C-alpha positions as CSV (number, residue, x, y, z in Angstrom):
1,M,108.9,108.6,100.1
2,T,105.5,109.7,102.3
3,E,104.3,107.9,105.2
4,Q,101.0,106.0,104.8
5,P,100.2,104.5,107.8
6,R,96.6,103.5,107.1
7,N,97.8,101.7,104.2
8,P,98.1,97.8,104.7
9,L,100.0,97.1,101.7
10,H,102.6,100.2,102.3
11,G,106.1,98.5,101.9
12,I,104.8,95.2,100.3
13,T,106.2,94.5,97.2
14,L,104.2,92.8,94.5
15,E,106.5,89.7,94.4
16,A,106.1,89.3,98.2
17,L,102.5,90.0,97.7
18,L,101.8,87.0,94.8
19,T,104.3,84.8,96.8
20,K,102.3,84.8,100.2
21,L,99.4,84.3,98.1
22,V,100.4,80.9,96.1
23,E,102.0,79.6,99.4
24,V,98.0,80.1,101.0
25,Y,96.3,78.8,98.1
26,G,98.4,77.6,95.4
27,W,98.4,78.5,91.5
28,E,95.1,76.3,91.2
29,E,93.2,77.5,93.5
30,L,94.3,80.8,92.9
31,G,93.7,80.5,88.8
32,V,89.9,79.9,90.0
33,M,89.8,82.5,92.6
34,I,90.8,84.9,90.2
35,D,90.7,83.7,86.4
36,V,93.5,84.9,84.4
37,K,95.9,82.8,82.3
38,C,99.0,83.5,83.9
39,F,97.6,81.7,87.4
40,T,96.2,78.4,85.2
41,N,98.3,78.4,81.8
42,N,102.1,77.3,83.1
43,P,102.0,79.9,85.9
44,S,105.3,81.2,87.4
45,I,105.6,84.2,89.8
46,K,108.1,86.2,86.9
47,S,105.1,85.6,84.4
48,S,102.4,87.0,86.6
49,L,104.4,89.6,87.7
50,T,104.8,91.0,84.4
51,F,101.2,90.5,83.8
52,L,99.8,92.3,87.2
53,R,102.1,95.2,86.4
54,R,100.8,95.6,83.0
55,T,97.1,94.6,83.8
56,P,95.6,96.8,86.8
57,W,91.8,95.5,87.3
58,A,94.0,91.8,88.0
59,R,96.6,93.5,90.0
60,Q,93.5,95.1,92.3
61,K,92.0,92.0,92.2
62,V,95.0,90.2,93.5
63,E,95.6,93.4,96.1
64,D,92.4,92.5,97.6
65,L,92.9,88.7,97.8
66,Y,95.9,89.5,99.8
67,L,94.0,92.2,101.7
68,H,91.2,89.9,102.5
69,T,93.6,86.8,103.2
70,V,96.3,88.0,104.9
71,V,95.7,91.0,106.6
72,A,92.1,89.8,108.2
73,E,94.4,87.1,109.6
74,E,96.8,89.2,111.3
75,K,94.5,91.8,113.3
76,P,93.3,90.4,116.5
């Protein structure tokens, strides 16, 4: 595996990323921020992971939100 020192998502699984966003925002707010059924209609980590792994545009939105929310907070 190649090193990616400038990639803030390197080493973070999609499941960990999604779990953190659900902790911060909750499913309802997450569904408002990113309007996809897996966040608004009977949401679960498992169904959301299945959808995000098959839908690049939605995964990109989730990754961008994570970067904006979590990584931005960690910088000094």
